[in-house]
C-alpha positions, 0 to 999 in steps of 0.5 A, spaced: 322 680 207 322 688 207 324 693 212 317 695 213 315 687 215 320 686 220 319 693 223 311 691 223 312 684 226 316 687 232 311 692 234 306 687 233 309 682 238 310 687 243 302 688 243 301 681 244 298 675 240 291 678 239 293 685 236 298 680 231 291 676 229 287 682 228 292 686 224 294 680 220 287 679 218 286 687 216 293 687 212 291 681 208 284 684 207 287 691 205 292 687 200 287 683 197 282 689 196 287 694 192 292 689 189 291 690 181 287 686 177 291 681 173 290 680 165 283 677 163 280 678 171 274 680 172 274 684 179 267 684 183 267 688 189 261 687 194 258 690 200 253 687 204 251 689 211 251 685 217 245 688 222 240 686 227 235 684 221 240 682 215 245 676 215 251 679 211 255 673 212 249 668 209 248 673 204 256 673 202 256 665 202 250 665 197 253 670 193 259 666 192 256 660 191 252 663 185 258 665 182 263 659 184 263 657 176 266 664 174 273 662 175 276 669 172 272 673 177 275 675 183 270 677 188 272 682 194 267 682 199 267 689 204 265 686 211 265 693 214 263 700 211 270 703 214 274 699 209 270 701 203 274 707 199 274 710 192 281 707 190 277 700 191 273 701 186 277 705 181 279 698 177 273 694 179 268 691 173 262 690 177 260 693 184 254 690 188 252 694 194 246 692 199 247 697 205 242 703 207 244 709 211 245 707 218 252 706 221 255 699 221 252 696 228 259 694 231 266 696 229 269 689 228 275 693 225 278 696 231 283 693 236 281 687 240 274 688 237 272 680 237 273 680 245 269 686 248 265 688 253 262 694 249 259 695 243 262 701 238 259 702 232 262 703 225 261 708 220 256 710 214 258 707 207 254 713 203 259 719 204 259 724 199 266 721 196 264 714 196 257 716 192 261 721 187 266 715 186 261 710 185 257 715 180 263 717 176 266 709 175 259 707 172 258 713 168 265 715 165 268 708 166 263 703 165 263 699 171 257 695 172 252 696 178 248 692 182 244 695 187 240 690 192 235 690 197 235 696 202 240 700 198 234 704 196 234 707 203 241 709 203 239 716 204 243 720 199 239 724 194 244 724 189 245 716 188 237 715 188 237 720 182 242 716 179 239 709 180 232 713 178 228 711 183 224 713 189 225 708 195 219 705 199 220 702 206 218 695 207 212 694 213 213 686 215 216 680 214 212 675 210 211 671 204 212 674 197 210 672 190 214 675 184 210 676 178 209 680 172 216 678 169 219 682 163 221 677 159 223 682 153 229 684 158 235 680 157 236 679 165 229 676 165 229 672 159 227 665 161 225 666 168 219 664 171 214 667 177 217 665 184 216 666 191 220 667 197 217 664 203 220 670 208 222 676 206 221 684 206 217 687 201 221 694 199 218 697 193 220 703 188 217 708 184 221 709 177 222 716 175 223 716 168 220 712 162 227 710 159 228 705 166 225 698 165 221 694 170 224 687 171 219 684 175 214 686 181 212 683 187 205 681 191 206 681 199 201 675 201 199 678 208 198 686 205 196 684 198 201 690 196 203 690 189 210 693 187 216 694 183 221 689 185 226 690 179 229 695 174 234 696 170 237 702 166 244 705 163 248 711 165 253 714 161 258 708 159 255 704 165 249 699 166 245 699 173 240 693 175 236 694 181 233 688 185 229 688 192 229 681 194 234 679 199 233 681 206 233 674 208 237 668 206 231 665 203 231 670 197 238 667 195 236 660 197 231 661 191 233 658 184 229 663 180 232 669 184 239 666 184 238 666 176 236 673 176 242 675 180 247 671 175 243 674 169 243 681 172 251 681 174 253 679 167 248 684 163 251 690 168 258 687 165 256 688 158 257 680 157 254 675 154 249 672 159 251 664 159 246 659 162 246 659 170 248 652 172 243 651 177 237 655 173 230 652 175 223 655 174 219 651 180 212 654 177 213 656 170 
């Protein structure tokens, strides 16, 4: 054991058991995040928000299940905006992001945060440094990017120009049908129309003719038709945008699981294997 670890342990024991537990978890998360990739490993960084309306824990569980067969994929979930930084994605092969412009509603990274009488808010993800790093890694290094759900509400014009859409907010939670599948695109090949029983219908307006529409949505109550998936290339990298996913109902949907699986492989520039749980209910 090195001197740093010995000194650290003595300091933590003086602070008491809660501090030991909190600091141990934080140290483990940081080490896991920045440890260099091994040969043949695919590093995937994912950040999903846990808010009043978004179940980040449930989303993480479903995403891990979707990719559980990928033995050489290392999925690192960033559970607090504060833990995301440019170093984290400097060697990432794929970034999956589902975060709007708001601060984390609760800062679970602070000392004794798991037992508290008050709420201390966390930080924002979309700083200029983070946006610059994401764009640079996609454009120059070829990192794949999956921009999911409310990322279109990130409030950063530079990032929105980069993903080539203008975002439109949802109105209400409701059943949503997803149709007009672009089966000519590799991401949507073999995917049939599908419904999500309870979700938000975010929408986008695509800015450039070179960006492909993947599929559209129709809200059952509002009868609004909207683009819900798109794909494009930027420099050396590929970007896929997918809007379902406010609730876990989206990630329970087999057709949408297949789309997420296929979009991740496409963004990585990998051959797209058959999703092990692929299923079309209404094909």
